C-alpha positions as CSV (number, residue, x, y, z in Angstrom):
1,X,165.4,52.7,82.3
2,X,166.6,55.8,80.5
3,X,169.5,53.9,79.4
4,X,167.6,50.7,78.7
5,X,165.2,53.0,76.1
6,X,168.4,54.6,74.8
7,X,169.9,51.1,73.9
8,X,166.9,50.3,72.3
9,X,166.8,53.6,70.3
10,X,170.4,53.0,69.3
11,X,169.6,49.7,67.8
12,X,167.1,50.6,66.0
13,X,168.8,53.7,64.5
14,X,171.9,51.1,63.9
15,X,169.7,48.5,62.3
16,X,168.5,51.8,59.7
17,X,172.1,52.9,59.2
18,X,173.6,49.5,58.5
19,X,170.8,48.6,55.8
20,X,172.1,51.7,53.9
21,X,175.1,50.4,53.4
22,X,176.5,48.8,50.3
23,X,178.2,45.7,51.0
24,X,179.8,42.4,50.0
25,X,181.2,39.9,52.2
26,X,184.7,38.0,51.4
27,X,184.8,34.8,52.6
28,X,187.6,32.5,52.8
29,X,186.3,28.7,51.0
30,X,188.4,27.1,54.0
31,X,185.0,28.1,56.0
32,X,183.2,25.1,54.5
33,X,185.1,22.6,56.3
34,X,184.2,24.2,59.3
35,X,180.6,25.0,59.2
36,X,179.9,22.1,61.6
37,X,182.0,23.5,64.7
38,X,181.0,26.6,66.6
39,X,182.7,30.0,65.4
40,X,184.3,32.3,67.2
41,X,183.8,35.4,65.4
42,X,187.1,37.4,66.2
43,X,187.8,40.9,65.2
44,X,189.9,44.1,66.6
45,X,187.8,46.9,68.2
46,X,187.1,49.8,65.9
47,X,186.3,47.4,63.1
48,X,183.2,46.1,64.5
49,X,180.1,48.3,63.3
50,X,180.5,47.5,59.4
51,X,180.8,43.8,60.5
52,X,177.1,44.1,62.1
53,X,176.1,44.1,58.4
54,X,177.1,40.7,57.4
55,X,174.2,38.0,57.9
56,X,175.7,35.8,60.9
57,X,174.8,32.2,59.8
58,X,173.1,31.3,63.2
59,X,172.8,32.4,67.2
60,X,175.6,34.6,68.2
61,X,176.3,35.4,71.6
62,X,178.4,38.4,72.8
63,X,180.1,39.3,76.3
64,X,178.8,43.3,77.1
65,X,180.4,45.1,80.4
66,X,178.5,45.4,84.0
67,X,178.8,49.1,83.1
68,X,176.5,51.8,82.9
69,X,177.1,52.2,79.1
70,X,177.6,48.2,78.5
71,X,173.5,48.3,79.6
72,X,172.7,50.1,76.7
73,X,174.9,48.3,74.2
74,X,173.1,45.3,75.6
75,X,169.9,46.2,74.7
76,X,171.2,48.3,71.3
77,X,172.8,44.4,70.0
78,X,169.8,42.5,71.6
79,X,167.5,44.8,69.2
80,X,170.0,43.7,66.3
81,X,169.7,39.8,67.6
82,X,172.4,38.9,69.7
83,X,172.6,36.9,72.8
84,X,173.9,39.2,75.6
85,X,176.0,37.6,78.3
86,X,177.4,40.4,80.9
87,X,180.8,40.7,82.2
88,X,184.6,41.9,81.7
89,X,188.1,41.7,82.2
90,X,187.5,44.1,85.0
91,X,184.2,42.5,86.5
92,X,182.4,39.5,86.3
93,X,184.6,38.1,83.3
94,X,184.8,34.8,84.5
95,X,181.3,34.7,85.7
96,X,180.3,35.8,82.0
97,X,182.9,33.9,80.1
98,X,181.2,30.5,81.7
99,X,177.9,31.9,80.8
100,X,179.0,32.5,77.3
101,X,181.0,28.9,76.8
102,X,177.1,27.7,77.8
103,X,175.5,29.2,74.9
104,X,177.6,28.0,72.6
105,X,177.9,24.4,73.6
106,X,174.1,24.9,72.9
107,X,174.8,25.4,69.4
108,X,175.6,29.3,69.3
109,X,178.5,31.0,67.8
110,X,180.6,33.9,69.8
111,X,182.0,37.4,68.7
112,X,184.6,38.6,70.2
113,X,186.3,42.2,69.8
114,X,189.7,40.5,71.2
115,X,191.6,43.4,72.1
116,X,189.0,44.2,74.9
117,X,188.0,46.0,76.3
118,X,190.5,48.8,76.7
119,X,193.5,48.0,74.4
120,X,196.1,48.0,73.4
121,X,194.6,48.1,69.8
122,X,195.5,44.6,68.1
123,X,196.5,43.1,70.8
124,X,194.8,39.6,71.8
125,X,193.5,39.0,75.2
126,X,192.1,35.3,76.1
127,X,188.6,35.3,75.9
128,X,188.5,34.2,72.3
129,X,190.8,31.6,72.3
130,X,189.6,29.8,75.9
131,X,185.5,30.2,74.2
132,X,187.4,28.3,70.9
133,X,188.9,25.6,73.4
134,X,185.9,24.8,75.5
135,X,183.9,24.5,72.8
136,X,185.3,22.7,70.5
137,X,185.3,25.4,68.0
138,X,187.5,27.6,65.1
139,X,188.7,30.9,65.6
140,X,187.1,33.0,62.6
141,X,189.4,36.0,61.4
142,X,187.1,39.3,61.2
143,X,188.0,42.6,59.3
144,X,186.5,45.5,57.5
145,X,186.3,48.5,55.5
146,X,184.7,51.4,54.5
147,X,185.0,53.7,51.0
148,X,183.7,56.3,53.4
149,X,183.8,56.6,57.5
150,X,184.1,59.0,60.0
151,X,187.0,57.8,62.4
152,X,187.4,58.5,66.5
153,X,190.8,59.8,66.1
154,X,190.9,60.9,69.4
155,X,189.8,57.0,70.2
156,X,192.1,54.3,71.5
157,X,190.3,51.9,68.9
158,X,189.9,54.4,65.8
159,X,186.1,53.3,65.9
160,X,184.7,53.3,62.3
161,X,181.6,54.4,61.6
162,X,180.8,54.3,57.8
163,X,178.7,57.2,56.2
164,X,175.1,56.0,54.7
165,X,175.4,54.4,51.5
166,X,178.6,54.1,51.3
167,X,180.5,51.0,50.0
168,X,182.1,48.8,52.4
169,X,183.8,45.2,52.3
170,X,183.6,42.5,55.0
171,X,185.9,39.7,55.3
172,X,185.7,36.4,57.0
173,X,189.3,34.6,56.9
174,X,190.7,31.3,57.0
175,X,189.8,29.3,60.3
176,X,192.3,28.7,62.9
177,X,192.5,26.0,65.9
178,X,192.5,26.8,68.9
179,X,194.4,24.1,70.1
180,X,197.0,24.9,68.0
181,X,197.2,29.1,67.3
182,X,198.5,31.7,69.6
183,X,197.4,34.7,70.3
184,X,199.7,36.5,68.1
185,X,199.0,34.6,65.0
186,X,195.3,35.6,65.6
187,X,196.4,38.8,65.5
188,X,198.4,38.6,62.3
189,X,195.1,37.2,60.8
190,X,192.7,39.5,61.4
191,X,195.1,42.2,60.3
192,X,194.9,40.4,57.4
193,X,191.9,40.4,57.0
194,X,191.3,43.6,57.1
195,X,194.3,44.6,54.7
196,X,192.1,42.0,52.3
197,X,189.2,44.2,53.2
198,X,190.9,47.3,52.1
199,X,192.4,45.6,49.1
200,X,188.8,44.6,48.3
201,X,187.7,48.0,48.2
202,X,190.6,49.4,46.1
203,X,190.1,47.1,43.2
204,X,186.7,48.0,42.8
205,X,184.5,45.1,43.6
206,X,186.7,42.7,43.6
207,X,189.0,40.8,45.6
208,X,192.6,40.4,43.3
209,X,192.8,36.9,41.8
210,X,194.1,33.7,43.2
211,X,194.2,35.3,46.9
212,X,191.7,32.4,48.0
213,X,188.5,34.1,49.0
214,X,185.1,33.9,47.4
215,X,182.7,36.6,47.0
216,X,179.2,37.3,48.1
217,X,176.7,39.8,48.2
218,X,174.1,39.9,51.2
219,X,170.6,41.2,51.1
220,X,170.1,41.6,54.4
221,X,171.2,42.7,58.1
222,X,171.3,40.1,61.1
223,X,170.7,36.5,61.9
224,X,168.7,34.3,60.0
225,X,164.6,34.6,60.7
226,X,164.2,32.0,64.0
227,X,167.9,32.0,64.9
228,X,167.7,34.6,68.5
């Protein structure tokens, strides 16, 4: 009960924190053609907190471990509007993935830290690919960059927590067909999304001319009303 209560408190703090960020989202125009299919939002561990500031297009399901910390994380993410299923590579993973796929077949998108839960950083596991293949979905690589952030330098994922009111860029890259893409190609696409986010910050507000990515400014955090 204590961890559940802490999870709700953490979710409330995260929502307030995210609302302070000066976020712009860069979207590859090829995503429009994939709008009718489920999206498997794919990113590396450590980059996830700024990604929570993106206003998701529909209900989004995530898989959270059965650990005690996972219980707290599940409550926090639930407070932020995510649909939660429980499971991990070490415990309940097959059942959790099956539950996630069922949610996707009912119309949800999914979000995966593809190199989790323990890394190595940038090494794509099979979960995101399996979910996309089972649902006819598309893999959507995501990346983020922060102008100012605290970095957990001793953590394997180098978790980045942007300072309040700092500038953040979130990139949604071109979708990948899971029937054609390999784990290595997905890793390269996510790395490219992170690089594009960093370049957008360096460039000053906008991506370089001709890079195929459009820009929009988000105005709120979380899923649209009524999507939970």
